[in-house]
C-alpha positions in Angstrom: 12.0 12.0 7.2 14.0 13.7 4.5 12.4 13.2 1.3 13.6 11.3 -1.8 14.3 13.6 -4.5 13.3 11.0 -7.0 9.6 10.4 -5.1 6.6 12.0 -7.1 4.4 14.4 -4.8 0.8 12.9 -5.5 -2.1 15.1 -5.7 -5.1 11.9 -4.8 -8.1 12.6 -6.2 -10.9 9.9 -4.7 -13.5 8.5 -6.7 -15.1 6.0 -4.2 -16.8 3.0 -6.0 -17.4 5.2 -9.1 -16.6 2.5 -12.1 -16.9 -0.6 -10.5 -19.7 -3.2 -11.4 -20.5 -4.3 -8.2 -19.1 -4.2 -4.6 -16.5 -6.5 -3.4 -17.0 -8.1 0.3 -14.1 -6.3 1.5 -15.2 -2.6 0.4 -16.3 0.5 1.5 -14.9 3.2 -0.2 -16.9 5.8 1.6 -15.2 4.9 4.6 -12.1 4.5 3.8 -11.6 8.0 1.6 -14.1 10.1 3.5 -16.1 11.1 -0.1 -19.4 10.1 -0.7 -19.9 8.2 -4.3 -20.3 10.8 -7.0 -19.4 12.1 -9.9 -16.9 15.2 -9.4 -17.1 18.2 -11.8 -14.2 19.8 -14.0 -14.4 22.7 -11.4 -13.9 20.7 -7.9 -11.4 19.0 -9.9 -9.0 21.6 -11.1 -9.8 23.3 -7.3 -8.2 20.4 -5.6 -5.3 20.1 -7.9 -4.6 23.7 -7.2 -5.1 23.4 -3.4 -2.8 20.6 -3.2 0.0 22.1 -5.8 0.6 25.0 -2.8 1.5 22.4 -0.6 4.3 20.7 -3.3 8.0 20.9 -1.9 11.3 21.3 -3.4 12.3 18.5 -2.7 10.3 16.9 -5.0 10.8 16.7 -8.6 7.5 15.7 -10.0 3.9 16.0 -9.6 1.4 13.7 -10.8 -2.2 13.3 -10.3 -3.8 10.4 -9.2 -7.4 9.0 -9.5 -7.8 6.8 -6.4 -10.8 4.4 -4.9 -13.1 3.5 -8.3 -12.5 1.8 -11.0 -11.3 4.5 -13.4 -11.0 2.3 -17.0 -15.1 1.3 -15.9 -16.3 4.7 -15.8 -18.0 5.7 -19.1 -15.6 6.7 -21.8 -16.8 10.6 -22.2 -16.4 10.5 -18.6 -12.5 9.2 -18.4 -12.0 11.5 -21.4 -13.3 15.1 -19.2 -11.4 13.8 -16.3 -8.4 13.3 -18.7 -9.0 16.5 -20.6 -9.3 18.7 -17.3 -5.9 17.4 -15.8 -4.1 17.2 -18.9 -4.0 21.1 -18.8 -2.1 21.2 -15.6 0.5 19.1 -17.5 0.6 21.0 -21.0 1.0 24.3 -18.5 3.9 22.4 -16.6 1.9 22.3 -13.4 2.4 18.5 -13.4 4.4 16.0 -15.0 1.9 13.6 -15.1 -1.4 11.2 -14.5 -1.8 8.0 -12.6 -4.8 5.8 -11.7 -5.6 2.3 -10.3 -8.2 0.2 -11.4 -9.7 -3.3 -11.7 -8.0 -5.9 -13.9 -11.1 -6.8 -15.4 -11.0 -3.7 -16.9 -8.0 -3.5 -18.8 -7.8 -3.8 -22.6 -6.8 -2.7 -25.6 -10.2 -1.2 -26.7 -10.0 0.8 -23.1 -6.0 1.7 -23.2 -6.9 3.1 -26.9 -9.0 5.6 -24.9 -6.2 7.1 -22.9 -3.4 6.3 -25.2 -3.1 10.3 -26.4 -3.0 11.2 -22.6 0.3 12.0 -20.4 -0.7 8.8 -17.9 2.4 7.3 -16.5 1.1 5.2 -14.2 -1.8 2.5 -13.9 -2.0 0.7 -10.3 -4.0 -2.7 -11.0 -6.2 -4.1 -7.8 -5.1 -7.2 -7.8 -6.0 -8.5 -4.0 -5.1 -11.9 -4.6 -3.7 -14.4 -7.2 -6.0 -17.3 -5.9 -9.2 -18.2 -8.0 -10.9 -19.5 -4.5 -10.1 -16.2 -2.3 -11.5 -13.9 -5.5 -14.4 -15.4 -5.5 -15.2 -16.0 -1.7 -14.5 -12.1 -1.4 -16.8 -11.6 -4.3 -14.4 -9.9 -6.4 -15.6 -10.3 -10.0 -12.8 -11.5 -11.9 -10.1 -14.1 -12.3 -6.5 -14.4 -11.6 -5.8 -14.8 -15.3 -7.7 -11.7 -15.9 -4.5 -10.2 -14.2 -1.9 -11.6 -16.0 -3.3 -10.6 -19.4 -3.9 -7.3 -17.8 -0.5 -7.1 -16.7 1.0 -8.0 -20.2 -1.2 -5.5 -21.6 0.1 -2.3 -19.4 3.8 -3.7 -20.1 3.3 -4.2 -23.7 2.3 -0.4 -24.0 5.1 0.6 -21.8 3.1 2.2 -18.7 4.5 1.6 -14.9 3.0 -0.6 -13.4 1.6 -0.9 -9.7 0.1 -3.5 -7.9 -2.3 -4.1 -5.0 -2.9 -6.7 -2.9 -4.8 -7.8 0.1 -3.9 -10.4 2.9 -6.3 -11.9 5.4 -9.6 -11.8 3.0 -11.9 -14.4 3.3 -10.3 -18.3 2.5 -7.1 -16.4 2.3 -3.6 -18.1 4.7 0.1 -17.6 4.6 0.5 -19.7 2.2 -1.9 -18.3 -0.4 -0.6 -14.8 0.5 3.2 -16.2 -0.3 1.9 -17.6 -4.0 0.2 -14.2 -4.4 3.3 -12.2 -4.3 5.2 -14.8 -6.4 3.1 -14.2 -8.9 3.0 -10.3 -8.8 7.0 -11.0 -8.8 6.8 -12.4 -11.8 4.9 -9.6 -14.0 7.8 -7.8 -12.7 5.8 -4.3 -11.8 7.5 -1.7 -11.3 6.1 -0.9 -6.8 3.6 -3.1 -4.3 1.1 -1.6 -2.0 0.1 -4.6 0.7 -3.3 -3.5 2.5 -4.8 -6.1 5.6 -8.2 -6.9 5.1 -10.3 -5.3 7.7 -13.8 -5.4 8.3 -15.3 -2.0 7.6 -19.2 -0.6 8.2 -21.7 -1.6 5.5 -19.7 -3.7 3.8 -20.7 -7.2 3.2 -17.5 -8.7 5.1 -19.3 -6.6 8.0 -22.5 -8.6 7.9 -20.3 -12.3 8.0 -18.5 -10.8 11.0 -21.3 -10.2 12.9 -22.9 -13.9 11.4 -19.8 -15.3 12.6 -19.1 -16.3 8.7 -16.1 -14.3 8.8 -12.8 -14.0 11.4 -10.3 -11.4 10.7 -7.2 -11.7 11.3 -4.7 -10.5 14.3 -2.6 -7.1 14.2 0.4 -9.6 15.5 -0.6 -12.3 12.5 -1.1 -9.9 9.9 2.0 -8.2 11.1 4.6 -11.4 10.6 3.0 -11.9 7.4 3.3 -8.8 5.7 6.5 -8.4 7.0 7.7 -11.9 4.9 6.0 -10.5 2.1 8.4 -7.1 2.1 11.6 -9.4 2.5 10.3 -11.1 -0.3 9.7 -8.3 -3.1 12.9 -6.5 -1.5 14.6 -9.9 -2.8 13.3 -9.3 -6.2 14.1 -5.7 -5.9 10.1 -4.8 -6.2 9.9 -1.9 -4.0 6.8 -1.8 -1.5 5.7 1.9 -1.4 2.7 1.3 1.1 1.7 -0.9 3.7 -1.2 -1.1 5.5 -4.1 1.3 5.0 -3.7 5.1 4.4 -4.8 6.8 8.0 -7.9 9.2 8.0 -9.7 10.7 10.5 -13.1 8.6 9.2 -10.7 5.4 10.1 -10.1 6.4 13.6 -13.9 6.5 14.1 -14.9 3.3 16.4 -18.1 2.6 13.9 -15.6 2.6 10.9 -13.7 -0.1 11.3 -15.1 -3.2 13.4 -12.8 -5.2 13.5 -9.5 -6.4 12.0 -5.5 -5.8 11.6 -5.8 -1.8 11.4 -3.3 0.2 12.7 -2.2 4.3 11.7 1.0 3.0 12.0 1.3 -0.7 10.3 4.0 0.6 7.9 6.3 1.1 11.2 5.3 -1.8 12.7 6.4 -4.2 10.2 9.6 -2.5 9.8 10.3 -2.5 13.5 9.5 -6.1 13.3 12.5 -6.5 10.5 14.5 -4.6 12.8 14.2 -7.0 16.0 14.6 -10.2 13.8 17.9 -8.5 12.9 19.3 -7.5 16.3 17.8 -10.8 17.7 20.1 -12.5 15.2 22.8 -10.7 15.3 22.8 -10.9 19.5 21.8 -15.1 20.0 25.1 -15.4 17.9 27.1 -13.8 20.7 27.8 -15.3 24.1 26.4 -15.0 27.9 24.6 -11.3 28.9 25.8 -8.2 29.1 25.2 -4.6 30.8 24.7 -2.6 28.0 24.6 -2.8 24.4 25.1 -0.1 21.4 23.2 -0.4 18.4 24.0 1.9 15.4 21.7 2.4 12.6 21.0 5.1 9.9 19.3 8.4 11.6 15.8 7.7 9.7 15.8 3.6 11.0 15.9 5.3 15.2 12.1 4.9 15.3 12.0 1.5 13.7 15.1 -0.4 15.8 13.3 1.3 19.1 9.5 0.2 18.0 6.2 1.7 18.6 7.1 3.1 22.7 10.0 1.5 22.6 8.8 -2.1 22.2 11.6 -4.0 20.8 14.1 -2.6 23.6 11.9 -4.2 26.0 11.7 -7.5 24.1 15.7 -7.3 23.4 16.3 -6.5 27.1 13.9 -9.4 28.4 15.6 -12.2 25.9 19.1 -11.5 26.8 19.1 -10.1 30.3 20.9 -6.5 29.4 20.3 -3.5 31.9 20.7 -0.7 29.1 20.5 -0.1 25.1 22.4 2.9 23.7 20.8 3.8 20.0 23.4 5.7 17.6 22.9 7.2 14.5 24.8 6.2 11.8 24.8 8.1 8.5 27.7 5.4 6.9 24.8 2.7 7.6 22.2 1.9 5.1 18.5 2.4 6.1 18.6 -1.1 6.2 21.2 -2.3 8.4 22.5 -2.4 11.9 25.6 -3.1 13.6 25.2 -4.4 17.4 28.7 -4.3 20.3 28.3 -5.1 23.9 
């Protein structure tokens, strides 16, 4: 897939659990990032940035250093400044364009934002997870929906690009509550959204509840179906969803890391494939009778989405409509989210 020119080149710096006041029920950042919790030295920080800069491609116009995995504004003020001072040197040298980080909503305040106001921070991501207070409490999140609302307002006042991360399938969650969370997130007009399924990570509190029968993770099919609806909802509000599903990694691929839950390395692709399957089903269902061959045209970048993993979409359509064969034809005149069907 070719890269859009306005997509930033992200240099991820992981600070697992650093700055977090406690550990949420679902969390084990060491498993997610493959990094052991510890402060990062300025030497290591510079080395990581320089290493990633070697992979920058000319298609991407901007470069951002992003601090992930921890609660950035929950770090000690002196350490925040050390990290930002060192990263800002790369901005001054015009090797990167800006800085971004993720943080908890309850650590976003005027006092905290004053610490970073003179640094080239352009984007702040909020770990919303849910806007339902019961779900937040059951997940031991440690903050309320009102604190997220206040945090979003503060960031907008200061003209930061705002990203919001939500989770589906948390303890006490269901489709109605997840849609409510999406609606509340949309009301804040964020610049982008990430949607993560809840999985049971080893050494998390959720793992204990899972073993004790106190928590049942969602199935992959249920999660894909819900995230599809959430993606389409955000799309209708013109809010980009930049990630669906956990980032695949060697650590997550280990059988001992994820004990249960809707993890799949191609989760986002599965969501897009379900959307294309629904579109094709709707169009073909409006037709009459069966036919020997169907031709579907899609944008070249959407061929794999139309086919589905291991051609699953085509197999479903063949059975449903008694079709003998399919031809998928690339068509550059079509938008990436459109298709046409002809017999």
